[in-house]
N, C-alpha and C positions, 0 to 999 in steps of 0.2 A: 459399384460403390453406392451406398446409400446416403441419402441426405440426412444429416444429424443436427440437433438443436445447437444453438450458439453456446450454451452452457456446456454441453457435452464436448463440443470442439475445444473451447478454451481450457476445459479441464484436462483434456488429452495433450493439448500443447503445454500445459503448465507441468504435467507429469513428465513429459519428454525433457523439458528444461531441468527438472530436479534430478532425473536419472542421469542427465549428461554431467552432472556435477557443476563445476563453475561455468557459467555461460560467457563466452567471449563476444565482443561487440558485433562481429559478423554474424554470428549465430543468433544473438538477441535481435538484430535488425531483421534477419529471416523470419524468425518466429513473429515478430510484430507485423511484418508485411503479410505473412500468411493469414493472421488474425484480421487485419484490416480488409484484406481482399474477401475473405469469407463473410465478414460483417456486411461489407458493401453488397455482396451478392444476396445475402439473406434479407436485406432491407429493400430489394427491388419490389415495385408493385407487380402483382400477377397480371398476366394477359393470356388470351386464348392461344396465341402462337407460341407460348412456353410448353404447351401440352400436346398440340396437334399442329400439322402444317396449316398455317393460316396467314392471311395478309390483311393489313389494315387498309380500307378504302373509304375516304372521306370520314374518317373518325370511327368507323365501325369494322368489326373483325368479320372476315369471311373464311370459312373453312374451305380448304382446297382438297379436292378428290385427286387420287393419284391417276393421271392420264393412263388409260389402257388401250392397247392397240385394238383388241377386239371390239371394244365398246365405241371408240371414237374414230377409228381410221375410216374415212369416207372414200378416199382416192387411192388407187394403187400408185406405186412408185413410178411405174412407167407412164402414167398419165401426165402429159407435159402441158396441159391447159393453164391458163392464168389462174383459174379458180383452184385448181389442184396445187399450184405453186404457192399461192397465198395460204391455202388450207395448211399445207406442210410446214410453212414458216410459223404460222399460228401454233401448230402442234409442237414444234420444237420449243417455242417461247413458253408454252404451257408446262412442258416437261422441265425446262430450266427454272421457271417460277416455282413449280412444285418442289423441285430438289432443293432450291435455296431455302424455301420455307421449312422443309423437313430438316435441313442442317441447322436451323435456328431453334428447333425444339429442344428444351432443357430436360424434360422428364419422360421416361419410357412408360409404356403400358396404359396410356389414357386413351379413350375412345370418346369422342365428343357426342353427347346425346341431344342436349338442347340448352338454350339460355331461358332462364325463368323470366317471363315478361313482367312480373310484378316486382321482383327483387333484384333482377339483373344478375343473380347467381349463375354460375356455369355448372352444368350437370353432366357428369362423366360416368362411364363404366371404367373402373380401376380395379384390376385384379378380381374381376367378377362380382364387384360391389358397387352399388349405386353411391356416387360420391358428389357432394354439393360443395362448391367452392365459391366463397365470396369474392367478387371482382376487386373490391377495394382492399383486399388483404395483401400481405407481403409474403415472399417466399418462405420465410421462417414459419408461417402459420401451417405450412405442409408437413413440418417435421414429424407430426403424429402419424401421418400416413406412410412415412418411410419410402417416399418414391425413389426409384432408381435414376440416378442421373445419366444422361446421354453423354457422349464424349464432349459436346459443346457445354453441357452443364458442368462437367468436371473442370474443363478448362476455365470457364468464368468464375467458378467458385474457389479456384486454387487448390482443389483437392486432387488434381490429376498427378 
């Protein structure tokens, strides 16, 4: 499902209401709730964690890399030393932290390149295109890019 502008969304909902004929209170309430939920979603300020797995530490966003066994695994499972046990515990915490951050991502297909040090804009590779996103923008400003929503994005927007 693609992100659409608020104007298109309201137009679609209005058309559905007209096609249904006479709206009943329950249906009117449902439509208004969908519009309100989508409007609230579109007005959220953008953050790095909406595009890629990232966490906010001391007010700054840090992109998380997916923990890979081949790259990070230092100790074998059979190693019972204290260092090994601590390392394995930290390893599992890294995996859990990454998965939680990944589950919070709202848009598919973005690869973080860098943050512009002068403007604080976020620079991504999106669908093989260089894309600059102003940090102080809201979600609705992305509608021209037509990003695909993740399951979490669909849930929060009410489009699911």
